[in-house]
C-alpha positions as CSV (number, residue, x, y, z in Angstrom):
1,M,-28.0,3.0,15.6
2,N,-27.0,6.4,16.8
3,P,-28.8,9.1,14.8
4,M,-25.5,11.1,14.3
5,R,-23.9,7.9,12.9
6,L,-26.7,7.5,10.4
7,I,-26.4,11.1,9.2
8,A,-22.6,10.8,8.8
9,L,-22.8,7.6,6.8
10,A,-25.6,9.0,4.6
11,L,-23.5,12.0,3.8
12,A,-20.5,9.8,3.0
13,M,-22.5,7.6,0.7
14,L,-23.9,10.7,-1.1
15,A,-20.3,11.9,-1.6
16,T,-19.4,8.5,-3.0
17,V,-22.3,8.6,-5.5
18,V,-21.4,12.1,-6.6
19,A,-17.7,11.3,-7.0
20,T,-18.0,8.0,-8.8
21,P,-16.7,8.5,-12.4
22,L,-17.9,6.7,-15.5
23,S,-14.4,5.6,-16.6
24,A,-11.0,4.7,-15.3
25,D,-8.0,7.0,-15.0
26,P,-6.6,8.4,-18.3
27,N,-3.1,8.3,-16.9
28,D,-3.3,4.5,-16.8
29,I,-3.5,4.5,-20.6
30,Q,-0.6,6.9,-20.7
31,A,1.4,4.6,-18.5
32,A,0.6,1.7,-20.7
33,S,1.8,3.7,-23.7
34,R,5.3,3.8,-22.3
35,S,5.5,0.1,-23.2
36,V,4.3,0.4,-26.8
37,V,7.0,0.6,-29.5
38,R,7.1,1.0,-33.3
39,V,8.6,-2.1,-34.9
40,V,10.5,-1.1,-38.0
41,L,11.9,-3.5,-40.7
42,V,14.9,-2.2,-42.7
43,A,17.1,-3.9,-45.3
44,E,20.5,-3.1,-46.7
45,E,21.6,-3.4,-50.3
46,D,24.9,-2.1,-51.7
47,G,25.5,-0.1,-48.6
48,E,22.2,1.7,-48.6
49,T,19.4,1.2,-46.1
50,F,15.8,0.7,-47.3
51,Y,12.6,1.1,-45.3
52,V,10.6,-2.2,-45.6
53,G,7.7,-1.5,-43.4
54,H,6.6,-1.0,-39.8
55,G,4.1,-2.2,-37.2
56,S,3.6,-2.0,-33.5
57,G,4.6,-4.0,-30.5
58,F,4.8,-3.8,-26.7
59,A,7.2,-4.7,-23.9
60,V,6.0,-7.9,-22.2
61,A,9.2,-7.9,-20.2
62,P,11.9,-5.2,-19.9
63,D,13.9,-6.6,-22.8
64,K,11.3,-8.5,-24.8
65,I,8.8,-7.2,-27.3
66,I,5.6,-8.9,-28.5
67,T,4.3,-8.2,-32.1
68,N,2.6,-10.0,-34.9
69,A,4.1,-12.8,-36.9
70,H,2.9,-11.4,-40.2
71,L,4.8,-8.2,-39.5
72,V,8.2,-9.9,-39.4
73,A,7.3,-12.5,-42.1
74,P,9.5,-10.8,-44.7
75,M,12.6,-11.7,-42.6
76,R,12.0,-15.4,-43.5
77,E,12.5,-14.5,-47.2
78,D,15.3,-11.9,-46.9
79,A,18.1,-12.5,-44.5
80,S,19.3,-8.9,-44.9
81,I,16.3,-7.4,-43.2
82,R,16.9,-6.1,-39.7
83,I,14.5,-5.1,-36.8
84,G,14.5,-1.7,-35.2
85,I,12.6,-0.9,-32.0
86,I,11.5,2.7,-31.7
87,P,10.2,3.5,-28.2
88,S,7.4,6.0,-27.5
89,E,9.7,8.5,-25.7
90,G,13.3,9.5,-25.3
91,T,16.0,9.8,-27.9
92,T,17.4,6.2,-28.0
93,T,16.3,3.5,-30.5
94,Y,17.2,-0.2,-30.2
95,G,18.1,-3.1,-32.4
96,G,16.0,-6.3,-32.0
97,K,16.4,-10.0,-32.7
98,L,13.6,-12.3,-33.6
99,T,13.7,-15.2,-31.1
100,A,10.3,-16.9,-31.4
101,I,7.5,-16.9,-34.0
102,S,4.1,-18.7,-34.2
103,V,2.5,-18.2,-37.6
104,R,-0.6,-20.2,-36.5
105,N,-1.8,-17.5,-34.1
106,D,0.2,-14.5,-35.5
107,L,2.6,-13.9,-32.6
108,A,6.3,-13.1,-32.6
109,L,8.8,-12.4,-29.9
110,I,11.7,-9.9,-30.3
111,Q,14.7,-9.7,-27.9
112,L,16.2,-6.2,-27.4
113,E,19.9,-6.2,-28.2
114,K,20.4,-3.7,-25.4
115,G,18.4,-1.4,-23.2
116,R,15.2,-1.8,-21.1
117,L,11.7,-0.6,-21.4
118,P,8.7,-0.4,-19.0
119,S,6.8,-3.6,-19.3
120,V,3.0,-3.9,-19.2
121,A,0.8,-6.4,-17.3
122,L,-1.4,-9.0,-19.1
123,L,-5.0,-9.5,-18.0
124,A,-5.5,-13.0,-16.5
125,T,-9.2,-13.3,-17.5
126,P,-11.1,-12.2,-20.6
127,L,-13.0,-8.9,-20.6
128,D,-16.8,-9.0,-20.6
129,D,-18.8,-8.2,-23.8
130,G,-19.3,-4.5,-24.1
131,A,-16.2,-3.6,-21.9
132,S,-14.4,-0.5,-22.9
133,V,-10.9,-1.0,-24.5
134,M,-8.2,1.1,-26.1
135,A,-6.0,0.1,-29.1
136,I,-2.5,1.6,-28.9
137,G,-0.1,1.6,-31.8
138,Y,1.4,3.4,-34.8
139,P,-1.1,3.5,-37.7
140,A,0.5,4.5,-41.0
141,A,-2.5,6.5,-42.0
142,V,-1.8,8.9,-39.2
143,D,1.9,9.2,-40.3
144,R,0.7,10.0,-43.8
145,A,-1.8,12.5,-42.6
146,Q,0.9,14.3,-40.7
147,G,3.2,14.3,-43.7
148,L,6.0,12.3,-41.9
149,D,8.8,10.9,-44.0
150,A,10.6,7.6,-43.4
151,R,13.3,9.3,-41.3
152,E,10.8,11.0,-39.0
153,T,8.8,7.8,-38.4
154,V,11.9,6.1,-36.9
155,A,12.2,8.7,-34.2
156,P,10.6,8.1,-30.8
157,M,7.1,9.5,-30.6
158,A,3.9,8.9,-28.7
159,P,1.6,6.2,-30.1
160,V,-2.0,6.7,-31.2
161,K,-4.8,5.6,-28.9
162,T,-8.2,4.7,-30.2
163,P,-11.2,3.8,-28.0
164,G,-13.7,1.0,-28.6
165,V,-15.6,-1.8,-26.9
166,I,-15.5,-5.6,-26.9
167,S,-18.1,-6.6,-29.5
168,G,-20.2,-9.8,-29.5
169,G,-17.6,-12.1,-28.0
170,R,-17.0,-13.7,-31.5
171,T,-13.7,-15.2,-32.5
172,T,-12.0,-16.6,-35.6
173,R,-11.9,-20.3,-36.5
174,D,-8.1,-20.7,-36.6
175,F,-7.2,-19.3,-33.2
176,D,-8.8,-17.4,-30.3
177,T,-9.4,-13.7,-31.0
178,I,-11.2,-10.7,-29.6
179,L,-13.6,-8.8,-31.8
180,H,-13.7,-5.1,-30.9
181,T,-14.6,-1.7,-32.3
182,A,-11.4,0.3,-31.7
183,A,-10.2,1.7,-35.0
184,L,-7.2,-0.1,-36.5
185,A,-5.2,0.7,-39.6
186,K,-2.0,-0.6,-41.2
187,G,0.8,-0.2,-38.6
188,N,-1.4,-1.0,-35.7
189,S,-0.5,-4.7,-36.1
190,G,1.2,-6.1,-33.0
191,G,0.1,-3.3,-30.7
192,P,-1.8,-4.0,-27.5
193,L,-5.5,-3.9,-26.9
194,V,-5.8,-2.7,-23.3
195,D,-8.5,-2.2,-20.7
196,L,-9.1,1.2,-19.1
197,C,-6.5,0.4,-16.4
198,G,-3.9,-0.1,-19.1
199,R,-3.6,-3.9,-18.8
200,V,-3.2,-5.9,-22.1
201,A,-6.3,-7.9,-23.1
202,G,-4.9,-9.0,-26.5
203,V,-2.6,-8.3,-29.4
204,N,-4.1,-6.4,-32.3
205,S,-3.7,-8.5,-35.5
206,F,-6.1,-7.5,-38.3
207,G,-9.3,-5.8,-39.2
208,S,-12.5,-6.5,-41.2
209,L,-12.3,-4.5,-44.4
210,S,-15.3,-2.7,-45.9
211,D,-15.2,-1.8,-49.7
212,G,-11.4,-1.8,-49.5
213,N,-11.2,0.8,-46.8
214,D,-9.5,0.5,-43.4
215,A,-11.0,-1.8,-40.8
216,E,-14.4,-1.1,-39.3
217,Y,-13.9,-3.8,-36.7
218,G,-10.6,-5.1,-35.2
219,F,-9.5,-8.6,-34.2
220,A,-6.9,-9.1,-31.4
221,V,-5.1,-12.3,-30.6
222,S,-6.5,-13.2,-27.1
223,N,-4.3,-13.5,-24.0
224,R,-5.2,-17.2,-24.0
225,E,-3.1,-17.6,-27.1
226,L,-0.5,-15.2,-25.8
227,F,0.0,-17.0,-22.5
228,T,0.7,-20.3,-24.3
229,F,3.1,-18.6,-26.7
230,L,5.0,-16.9,-23.8
231,R,5.3,-20.1,-21.8
232,S,6.7,-22.0,-24.7
233,A,9.3,-19.2,-25.2
234,K,10.0,-19.3,-21.4
235,V,9.2,-15.6,-20.9
236,Q,8.3,-14.3,-17.4
237,Y,5.5,-11.8,-17.6
238,Q,3.3,-9.7,-15.2
239,L,-0.2,-11.1,-14.7
240,A,-3.0,-8.8,-13.7
241,D,-5.6,-10.7,-11.7
242,S,-7.6,-7.8,-10.2
243,P,-10.6,-6.0,-11.5
244,C,-10.1,-2.5,-13.1
245,R,-11.1,0.3,-10.9
246,S,-10.3,4.0,-10.7
247,V,-8.5,5.9,-8.0
248,A,-11.5,8.2,-7.8
249,D,-13.8,5.2,-7.0
250,L,-11.3,4.0,-4.4
251,S,-11.0,7.5,-2.8
252,A,-14.8,7.8,-2.6
253,E,-15.0,4.4,-0.9
254,E,-12.2,5.5,1.5
255,R,-14.1,8.7,2.4
256,T,-17.1,6.6,3.2
257,R,-14.9,4.3,5.3
258,A,-13.2,7.2,7.0
259,A,-16.6,8.7,7.9
260,E,-17.7,5.5,9.4
261,A,-14.4,5.1,11.2
262,A,-14.8,8.6,12.6
263,V,-18.2,7.8,13.9
264,D,-16.9,4.5,15.4
265,A,-14.0,6.3,17.0
266,R,-16.4,8.8,18.6
267,E,-18.6,6.0,19.9
268,R,-15.5,4.2,21.2
269,Q,-14.3,7.4,22.8
270,Q,-17.7,7.9,24.5
271,S,-17.7,4.3,25.5
272,A,-14.2,4.6,26.9
273,R,-15.1,7.7,28.9
274,A,-18.1,5.8,30.3
275,D,-15.9,2.8,31.1
276,Q,-13.4,5.1,32.8
277,R,-16.2,6.7,34.9
278,D,-17.3,3.2,35.9
279,I,-13.8,2.2,36.8
280,E,-13.3,5.4,38.8
281,E,-16.6,5.0,40.7
282,R,-15.9,1.3,41.4
283,A,-12.3,2.1,42.5
284,L,-13.5,4.8,44.8
285,R,-16.2,2.6,46.3
286,D,-13.7,-0.2,46.8
287,A,-11.2,2.2,48.3
288,E,-13.8,3.5,50.8
289,Y,-14.7,0.0,51.8
290,A,-11.0,-0.7,52.2
291,V,-10.5,2.4,54.4
292,I,-13.5,1.5,56.5
293,A,-12.1,-2.0,57.0
294,A,-8.7,-0.7,57.8
295,R,-10.1,1.8,60.4
296,E,-12.1,-1.0,62.0
297,N,-9.0,-3.1,62.2
298,H,-7.0,-0.3,63.8
299,V,-9.8,0.3,66.4
300,A,-10.0,-3.4,67.1
301,F,-6.2,-3.6,67.5
302,A,-6.2,-0.6,69.8
303,A,-8.9,-2.2,71.9
304,V,-7.0,-5.4,72.2
305,M,-3.9,-3.5,73.2
306,L,-6.0,-1.6,75.9
307,V,-7.3,-4.9,77.2
308,L,-3.8,-6.3,77.4
309,A,-2.7,-3.1,79.1
310,G,-5.4,-3.4,81.6
311,L,-4.2,-6.9,82.4
312,G,-0.7,-5.6,82.7
313,A,-1.8,-2.9,85.1
314,G,-3.5,-5.5,87.3
315,A,-0.3,-7.6,87.3
316,T,1.7,-4.6,88.2
317,W,-0.5,-3.9,91.2
318,V,-0.4,-7.4,92.5
319,L,3.4,-7.5,92.2
320,H,3.5,-4.2,94.1
321,D,1.5,-5.6,96.9
322,R,3.9,-8.6,97.1
323,G,6.9,-6.3,97.2
324,D,8.4,-7.9,94.1
325,M,9.9,-4.6,92.8
326,D,11.9,-6.0,89.9
327,R,9.0,-7.8,88.3
328,R,6.7,-4.9,89.1
329,K,9.0,-2.6,87.0
330,I,8.9,-5.0,84.1
331,A,5.1,-5.4,84.2
332,G,4.8,-1.6,84.4
333,G,7.0,-1.1,81.4
334,V,5.0,-3.7,79.4
335,T,1.8,-2.0,80.4
336,A,3.0,1.4,79.3
337,A,4.2,0.0,76.0
338,L,0.8,-1.6,75.4
339,V,-1.0,1.6,76.2
340,L,1.3,3.5,73.8
341,T,0.7,0.9,71.1
342,S,-3.0,1.1,71.5
343,A,-2.9,4.9,71.3
344,L,-0.7,4.8,68.1
345,G,-3.0,2.2,66.5
346,F,-6.0,4.4,67.1
347,A,-4.2,7.6,66.0
348,L,-2.8,6.0,62.8
349,R,-6.1,4.7,61.5
350,P,-6.5,5.8,57.9
351,G,-8.8,8.8,57.1
352,F,-11.5,8.8,54.5
353,D,-9.5,11.4,52.5
354,Q,-7.0,8.6,51.7
355,A,-9.7,6.7,49.7
356,E,-9.2,9.1,46.7
357,D,-5.5,8.4,46.5
358,I,-6.1,4.7,46.7
359,A,-8.8,4.9,44.1
360,L,-6.5,7.0,41.7
361,A,-3.7,4.4,42.0
362,A,-6.1,1.6,41.2
363,V,-7.5,3.4,38.2
364,K,-4.0,4.1,36.8
365,A,-3.1,0.5,37.2
366,E,-6.2,-0.8,35.4
367,L,-6.0,1.7,32.6
368,G,-2.3,1.0,32.2
369,Q,-3.0,-2.7,31.9
370,K,-5.6,-2.0,29.2
371,D,-3.1,0.1,27.2
372,A,-0.5,-2.6,27.5
373,L,-3.0,-5.2,26.1
374,A,-3.7,-2.9,23.2
375,G,-0.1,-3.3,22.1
376,A,2.7,-0.9,21.5
377,S,3.2,1.0,18.3
378,A,6.8,-0.2,17.8
379,G,8.0,-3.6,16.8
380,M,7.8,-6.1,13.9
381,F,4.6,-6.1,11.8
382,E,3.4,-8.3,9.0
383,C,1.3,-6.4,6.5
384,R,-1.1,-8.2,4.2
385,I,-2.9,-6.6,1.2
386,V,-6.5,-5.7,1.5
387,P,-7.8,-6.2,-2.1
388,E,-11.1,-4.4,-1.7
389,R,-9.3,-1.3,-0.6
390,S,-6.7,-1.4,-3.3
391,K,-6.2,-0.6,-7.0
392,I,-3.9,-3.4,-8.2
393,I,-2.4,-3.0,-11.7
394,S,-0.6,-6.4,-11.8
395,S,-0.8,-9.5,-9.7
396,T,-1.7,-9.4,-6.0
397,P,1.4,-8.4,-4.1
398,P,2.8,-10.5,-1.3
399,S,2.8,-9.5,2.4
400,V,5.3,-6.9,3.6
401,D,7.3,-7.1,6.9
402,I,8.0,-3.8,8.7
403,D,10.3,-3.5,11.7
404,W,9.2,-0.2,13.1
405,T,10.6,2.2,15.7
406,P,8.9,5.2,17.3
407,S,11.4,7.5,15.6
408,G,10.2,6.4,12.1
409,C,13.0,4.1,11.3
410,V,11.9,1.1,9.1
411,N,13.9,-2.2,9.0
412,D,16.9,-0.5,10.7
413,R,17.8,1.4,7.5
414,T,15.1,3.7,6.0
415,Q,14.0,6.9,7.7
416,Y,10.3,8.0,7.3
417,G,9.1,11.5,7.8
418,Q,6.0,12.3,10.0
419,D,3.0,14.0,8.6
420,A,-0.7,14.4,9.5
421,D,-1.7,10.9,8.3
422,G,1.2,9.0,9.8
423,W,4.8,8.4,8.6
424,T,5.7,8.7,4.9
425,R,8.7,8.0,2.7
426,V,8.8,8.7,-1.1
427,F,11.0,6.3,-3.1
428,V,12.4,7.0,-6.5
429,R,13.2,3.7,-8.2
430,N,16.5,3.3,-10.1
431,E,15.6,0.1,-12.0
432,D,12.4,1.3,-13.6
433,Q,10.2,4.4,-14.2
434,L,8.3,4.4,-11.0
435,V,8.0,6.6,-7.9
436,A,6.3,5.1,-4.8
437,I,4.9,6.9,-1.8
438,N,4.9,4.6,1.3
439,Q,2.9,5.5,4.3
440,F,2.6,3.7,7.7
441,N,0.3,4.5,10.6
442,P,1.5,2.6,13.7
443,E,-1.7,3.5,15.6
444,T,-4.2,2.1,13.0
445,R,-1.6,-0.4,11.8
446,E,-2.2,0.4,8.2
447,F,0.5,0.4,5.5
448,R,-0.3,2.1,2.1
449,T,1.7,2.4,-1.1
450,E,0.9,4.7,-4.0
451,N,2.8,3.9,-7.2
452,F,3.2,6.5,-10.0
453,Q,4.3,5.1,-13.4
454,L,6.1,8.1,-15.0
455,G,7.5,9.0,-18.4
456,L,11.2,9.5,-19.0
457,A,11.1,13.3,-18.5
458,A,9.1,13.1,-15.3
459,M,11.3,10.3,-14.0
460,D,14.5,12.2,-14.8
461,N,13.1,15.2,-12.8
462,A,12.2,13.0,-9.8
463,R,15.7,11.5,-9.8
464,K,17.2,15.0,-9.8
465,I,15.1,16.0,-6.8
466,R,16.0,12.8,-5.0
467,A,19.7,13.4,-5.5
468,R,19.5,16.5,-3.3
469,Y,19.1,14.3,-0.2
470,S,22.3,12.5,0.7
471,N,21.5,10.7,3.9
472,K,20.3,7.1,3.2
473,S,20.1,5.8,6.8
474,C,17.9,6.3,9.8
475,T,18.4,9.5,11.7
476,T,16.9,11.7,14.4
477,D,19.0,14.8,13.5
478,P,16.6,17.7,13.1
479,A,18.5,19.2,10.1
480,M,18.5,15.8,8.3
481,M,14.7,15.4,9.0
482,A,14.1,18.9,7.7
483,D,16.0,18.0,4.5
484,L,13.9,14.8,4.2
485,E,10.7,16.8,4.5
486,D,11.8,19.3,1.9
487,M,12.7,16.5,-0.5
488,Q,9.4,14.7,-0.1
489,K,7.4,17.9,-0.6
490,A,9.3,18.6,-3.8
491,L,8.7,15.1,-5.1
492,R,5.0,15.2,-4.3
493,Q,4.7,18.5,-6.2
494,A,6.4,16.9,-9.2
495,L,4.1,13.9,-9.3
496,P,0.7,13.6,-11.1
497,A,-2.5,14.3,-9.2
498,Q,-3.4,10.6,-9.0
499,P,-1.3,7.4,-8.7
500,N,-1.6,4.5,-11.1
501,E,-1.7,2.0,-8.3
502,V,-2.9,2.1,-4.7
503,L,-2.0,-0.8,-2.3
504,T,-3.5,-0.8,1.2
505,Y,-2.3,-3.3,3.7
506,S,-3.5,-4.3,7.2
507,C,-0.7,-5.0,9.7
508,T,-0.5,-7.3,12.7
509,A,2.3,-7.6,15.2
510,K,4.6,-10.5,14.8
511,A,7.6,-11.9,16.7
512,K,11.0,-10.9,15.3
513,A,13.0,-13.7,13.7
514,R,16.2,-14.7,15.4
515,T,19.2,-13.1,13.7
516,G,21.8,-15.5,12.3
517,T,24.1,-16.1,9.4
518,G,23.0,-14.3,6.3
519,Q,20.3,-12.2,7.9
C-alpha cells in the first residue's frame, strides 16, 4: 500500500479513538422526554374537583398514551373519576379516555380526546445485562421536595430523568419484567424506561422496597408484554430495530471514511493521469503511423498517375506521327490531367505536424466515451439506506426515489440550494416536531438526512423562520435562490449542534417510470 495512504488512515483512526464518547447523545433523552406525560386522576363531587392521584405515561402513538393498569384502577370503582393528560411542555392539557387495560401485566391504554403528542419508538429486542438506561417520569417525592401544590402539578413541566443499568436479567413470575437500578418513586409508574438513544425498553411498574423506603431497584414491564398488549388493542407503533449509537461515533467513522476516500481519490486521480498519458502516447503513435501510411499512399498514387501519364505521352506521340490530330489532342489532354493529378497527390500528402491534431481528436473521443460511461449527474436515482453509516432511531427507512436536475430541482417541485458538500434543503415539518436537513451529492451519489427532534419552543421558532420564504417550487431566479440560502442559514443556526438521527443513503441510477393516470 502507498505509504501516504497508510499515514492518512492511521491519523484518521487515531482521530476516531480520541473522539469516541462513552455514552450516547443527551439530546436523545431530551427528545424522548417530549413524549412523556403526567397522568392525573381527578374526581368530582357536589361540583367540586378532587385530586385522586397521578402517575406517568408516554405517547406510543400521537393520540395514544401507555401507562400502568394499577394507576387507573380507581376508575373501576368510581365512575366519576376522570383522566387528565399533562404534557411535558407547552400550555395545553388534554382529557383522556381509558380504552384498554390488562391487569395481568399492569398495562393500560389511554386515548387523547383531542390533540397530538410526539410519539416514541419501542425497542425491538431486549437490552443486554449491564446496559445503561434512563427512567423518565414524574415522581411525587420530587414534587413534594419542590413544595408544589396540586394546582402546580397539573401544569406542563419537564419530567425527571434518573439513570441506571439493566441488572441481572431477572424477571417476575407473573409476567415478563426488566430489573434495573434507575431510581423510582411513587408517580414514576407508567413512565418509560429508555436506552441512551431514547427508545423505550419497558414500562416502569413498581420497585423493591427496603425498610419501607422508596425503591432501591425498579421493575419495568418488558416490551415483549407491551407488544402483545398493543397488538390486541390494534395500535400502530414505531419499532426501533437498530443498535444505539451516538452522532459523535458516527462522525468519527465518517472522518475515517472521508480520509480513506480522499486517499483513494488521489490514487484514482494519479491513475487517471497515468491512463491519460498512455492514451495520449498511444494516440500520437497511432496518428504518426496513420500519417506515414497516408503519405505512402499519396506517393504511390502520384507514381501510378505518372506512369499513366507516361503511357499517355507515348500514345500522344504515336497519334502525332500518324497525323490523327483529333485523337492526339484528346490523348494530350488526358496526359496533362494525369500529370496534374500526380503532382497534386504528391503535394497534398499529409505532413507529420498533422499527427498531433489527429491524436488530440482521438484522445478527446476516448475520454468523452469514458465520461459518458461514468454516467450523468442528472436523472432518476433510487437511494437505499446504508445502516452501518446511519444512526437510526426507529425502524429501518425504505428506499428514496430522487428525480434530479443539474439546477438542484428534486422531483419537479422542491428546490435545493448548493453548498460546499453538495445540494441541501432544510425541511420544517408541519405534522410533527421535527426539522430535517436533506443533502444530495450527485457526483458521489449519496443522499443524507439529518433529523432534529425539537421541543415546542424550538419548533415554533423554526416555523417562523420557514415562513419568511414564500417560494415553494423549483426556481433558478438568483433573488429566490439567495432567499433560500438565507433561510437555510437561519434555520441551521437555530438547530442544536447535533441531530437525533442521521440517515445515509447510497443512490443508483434508475429508469424513469412512464407517466400515466394518477402519477
